[in-house]
C-alpha positions in Angstrom: 18.1 -21.1 5.5 19.9 -23.0 2.8 16.7 -24.2 1.3 15.2 -20.7 1.0 15.2 -19.4 -2.6 15.9 -15.9 -1.3 19.1 -17.3 0.2 20.3 -19.3 -2.9 23.1 -18.3 -5.2 22.3 -16.2 -8.2 23.8 -17.2 -11.6 25.3 -13.7 -11.9 27.0 -13.9 -8.5 30.0 -16.0 -9.6 33.1 -13.7 -9.8 31.0 -10.6 -9.0 33.5 -9.3 -6.6 36.2 -9.1 -9.3 34.0 -7.9 -12.2 34.3 -4.4 -13.7 31.8 -1.8 -12.3 29.8 -1.7 -15.5 29.3 -5.4 -15.4 28.2 -5.4 -11.8 25.7 -2.6 -12.4 24.5 -4.4 -15.5 23.8 -7.6 -13.5 22.0 -5.6 -10.8 19.9 -3.7 -13.3 18.9 -6.9 -15.1 17.9 -8.5 -11.8 15.8 -5.4 -10.9 14.0 -5.6 -14.3 13.4 -9.3 -13.7 12.0 -8.6 -10.3 9.5 -6.1 -11.7 8.4 -8.7 -14.3 7.7 -11.2 -11.5 4.7 -9.1 -10.4 2.8 -9.8 -13.7 1.7 -13.4 -12.7 0.4 -12.1 -9.4 -2.1 -9.6 -10.9 -5.2 -11.8 -10.3 -4.1 -12.3 -6.7 -3.4 -8.6 -6.2 -6.9 -7.8 -7.6 -8.5 -10.1 -5.1 -6.5 -8.7 -2.3 -7.3 -5.1 -3.2 -11.0 -5.8 -3.5 -11.0 -7.4 0.0 -9.1 -4.5 1.5 -11.3 -1.9 -0.2 -14.4 -3.7 1.1 -13.0 -3.7 4.6 -12.2 0.0 4.6 -15.5 0.8 3.0 -17.3 -1.0 5.8 -15.4 1.0 8.5 -12.8 -1.7 9.3 -9.0 -1.4 9.1 -6.4 -2.3 6.5 -3.2 -3.0 8.4 0.4 -3.7 7.2 2.8 -6.1 9.0 6.4 -6.9 8.3 10.0 -6.9 9.5 13.3 -5.7 8.0 13.3 -4.8 4.3 9.8 -6.2 3.8 8.6 -4.1 6.7 10.2 -1.0 5.2 8.3 -1.6 1.9 5.1 -2.0 3.8 5.8 1.1 5.8 6.5 3.2 2.7 3.1 2.3 1.3 1.3 2.7 4.5 2.6 6.2 5.2 1.5 7.4 1.8 -2.2 6.5 2.1 -3.3 9.5 4.1 -1.6 12.0 1.8 -2.6 10.3 -1.4 -6.1 9.0 -0.7 -7.1 10.8 2.5 -7.5 7.6 4.5 -7.1 8.3 8.2 -3.9 6.8 9.6 -5.8 5.0 12.4 -7.5 3.0 9.7 -4.2 1.8 8.3 -2.0 0.8 11.2 1.6 -0.4 10.6 3.0 -3.3 12.6 6.8 -3.1 12.1 9.0 -5.5 14.0 11.0 -3.4 16.6 8.8 -0.3 16.2 10.2 3.2 15.6 13.6 2.4 17.2 14.2 -0.3 14.5 13.8 2.3 11.8 17.0 4.0 13.0 18.9 0.8 13.7 17.5 -2.4 12.4 18.4 -5.5 14.3 17.5 -9.0 13.4 16.4 -10.2 16.8 13.1 -8.3 16.8 11.8 -10.3 13.9 12.1 -13.5 15.9 10.1 -12.2 19.0 6.5 -13.4 19.1 5.8 -11.3 22.1 6.5 -8.1 20.1 4.2 -9.3 17.4 1.3 -10.0 19.8 1.8 -6.6 21.5 1.8 -4.8 18.2 -1.3 -6.6 17.2 -3.1 -5.7 20.4 -2.0 -2.1 20.1 -3.4 -1.9 16.5 -6.7 -3.3 17.7 -7.0 -5.8 14.9 -10.1 -7.9 14.9 -13.0 -9.3 12.9 -13.6 -7.6 9.6 -10.2 -6.1 9.3 -7.6 -6.9 6.6 -3.9 -7.4 7.4 -1.3 -7.3 4.6 1.5 -9.5 5.9 4.8 -9.3 4.0 7.8 -11.5 4.2 10.3 -12.1 1.4 11.2 -15.6 2.7 7.6 -16.3 3.7 8.8 -17.6 7.1 9.6 -14.5 9.2 8.4 -15.4 12.8 7.1 -11.9 13.6 5.1 -11.7 10.5 3.8 -15.3 10.8 2.6 -14.6 14.4 0.8 -11.5 13.3 -0.8 -13.4 10.5 -1.9 -16.4 12.5 -3.2 -14.5 15.5 -5.0 -11.9 13.4 -6.6 -14.7 11.4 -7.7 -16.3 14.6 -9.3 -13.0 15.7 -11.4 -12.9 12.5 -9.2 -10.7 10.2 -8.6 -11.5 6.6 -4.9 -12.2 5.8 -3.2 -11.0 2.6 0.1 -12.8 2.5 2.9 -11.5 0.2 6.0 -13.6 -0.1 8.8 -14.0 -2.7 9.2 -17.8 -2.5 6.6 -20.5 -3.3 5.4 -23.1 -0.9 6.0 -20.9 2.2 4.2 -20.9 5.4 2.9 -17.4 5.0 1.3 -18.2 1.6 -0.2 -21.4 3.1 -1.9 -19.6 6.0 -3.0 -16.5 4.1 -6.7 -16.2 3.0 -5.4 -14.3 0.0 -1.8 -15.4 -0.9 0.3 -13.3 -3.3 3.4 -14.9 -4.7 6.1 -12.6 -6.1 8.6 -15.3 -7.3 11.8 -13.2 -7.6 14.2 -16.1 -7.0 17.7 -15.7 -5.7 19.3 -12.3 -5.2 22.5 -11.2 -6.9 23.7 -10.7 -3.3 22.4 -13.8 -1.6 19.8 -13.1 1.0 19.8 -9.3 0.4 16.1 -9.1 -0.1 16.2 -5.3 -0.1 17.0 -5.8 -3.8 14.9 -7.8 -6.1 12.4 -9.0 -3.5 11.8 -5.5 -2.2 11.5 -4.1 -5.7 8.7 -6.5 -6.5 7.0 -5.9 -3.1 7.1 -2.1 -3.6 5.5 -2.4 -7.0 2.9 -4.9 -5.8 2.0 -2.7 -2.8 1.8 0.4 -5.0 -0.7 -1.4 -7.3 -2.7 -2.9 -4.5 -3.2 0.4 -2.6 -4.0 2.4 -5.8 -6.7 -0.1 -6.7 -8.0 0.2 -3.1 -8.1 4.0 -3.5 -9.9 3.7 -6.8 -12.5 1.3 -5.4 -13.1 3.7 -2.5 -13.8 6.6 -4.9 -10.6 8.4 -4.0 -9.3 8.6 -7.6 -11.1 10.2 -10.5 -9.6 10.4 -14.0 -6.2 9.8 -12.4 -6.5 12.6 -9.9 -6.3 12.3 -6.1 -9.7 13.7 -5.2 -10.0 12.7 -1.5 -7.3 15.0 -0.2 -7.4 18.1 1.9 -5.2 20.9 0.5 -3.5 22.3 3.6 -0.3 23.8 2.2 0.7 26.0 -0.7 1.8 23.1 -3.0 -1.4 21.1 -2.3 -3.6 24.2 -2.7 -2.2 24.8 -6.1 -2.5 21.1 -7.1 -6.1 21.0 -5.7 -7.1 24.1 -7.6 -5.9 22.6 -10.9 -7.7 19.3 -10.1 -11.0 21.2 -9.3 -10.6 23.3 -12.4 -9.9 20.4 -14.7 -12.8 18.2 -13.4 -15.4 20.9 -13.0 -14.6 22.8 -16.2 -14.4 26.0 -14.2 -11.5 28.5 -14.2 -8.8 28.6 -11.6 -10.4 31.5 -9.7 -13.7 29.6 -9.4 -11.7 26.5 -8.3 -9.9 28.4 -5.6 -13.1 30.0 -4.4 -14.7 26.5 -4.2 -11.8 25.2 -2.2 -12.1 28.1 0.2 -15.7 27.1 0.8 -14.8 23.5 1.6 -11.7 24.1 3.7 -9.5 22.6 1.0 -11.5 19.4 0.4 -11.3 18.5 -3.3 -14.4 16.4 -3.9 -17.1 18.9 -2.7 -15.1 21.7 -4.3 -15.3 20.1 -7.7 -19.1 20.0 -7.3 -19.3 23.5 -6.0 -17.2 24.8 -8.9 -19.6 22.8 -11.2 -22.6 24.8 -9.9 -23.6 23.0 -6.6 -24.2 24.7 -3.3 -22.1 23.4 -0.5 -25.2 21.6 1.0 -26.1 20.1 -2.4 -22.5 18.9 -2.9 -22.5 17.2 0.4 -25.9 15.6 -0.3 -24.7 14.3 -3.7 -21.5 12.8 -2.3 -23.4 11.1 0.5 -25.8 9.6 -2.1 -22.9 8.4 -4.2 -20.9 7.0 -1.2 -18.1 9.4 -1.9 -17.7 8.6 -5.6 -17.3 11.7 -7.7 -18.5 10.4 -11.1 -22.2 9.8 -10.1 -22.1 13.0 -8.0 -21.0 15.0 -11.0 -23.9 13.6 -13.0 -26.3 15.2 -10.6 -28.3 18.1 -12.1 -27.6 21.1 -9.8 -30.2 23.9 -10.1 
């Protein structure tokens, strides 16, 4: 433990307990900004990871997340947003969290050391050849996460390993290693701080690029969603109106014809029949730009 960078003493930690509140908060903010900056060197690795994940999902495979403790929480936060943001079915993006749902209410350290839990979660998620597993561990040595990574790799899955310390076992065994070198925490070992901030940013970027590659984003709009409540219906109508050039009434009428699905509604509002919209989206593999270029008569 003493050799882990995430457990080392931070330069700002000396005398922190006696420092004025403004000084403490200043040190914490500076550390958060530095953590965010640590993502920049990882951009090429994140690009490669996102391309692999998008390819897997595009071919009908899964993109799973795995982690324990604070790292697991960052993974879970990203995982849970994928259905609402990009319309990706939850069964295609399983979450393997050490301790399961019970650990979300009361996190205990023991679950991250239990290989049997990792194996059971992996079996439950049905991970196999062609899938991608995003394994996240600040230290790069969390037993639960390592067991998931090693076993999933043995079963033919591609492993994306995200860690906050160089030279770690997770990065060594990953097919696509992503190093977020955040260094020591202001509160030694509290990786919910700098390490988690960098992880959250990296995961946001990775999953957004995945969404774009799958055709679920167009001009910055979420176009692969189903509007099923008042807020989403209003948002979807504005998206359809903006992308089709039609008015709000036409946008709402188009959404009514598609059951709230945005992509076909954009095409219908642009002049397509429902069947022509479906045909165009099938031909473009769900990407809206080439479908919009279709001449609807």
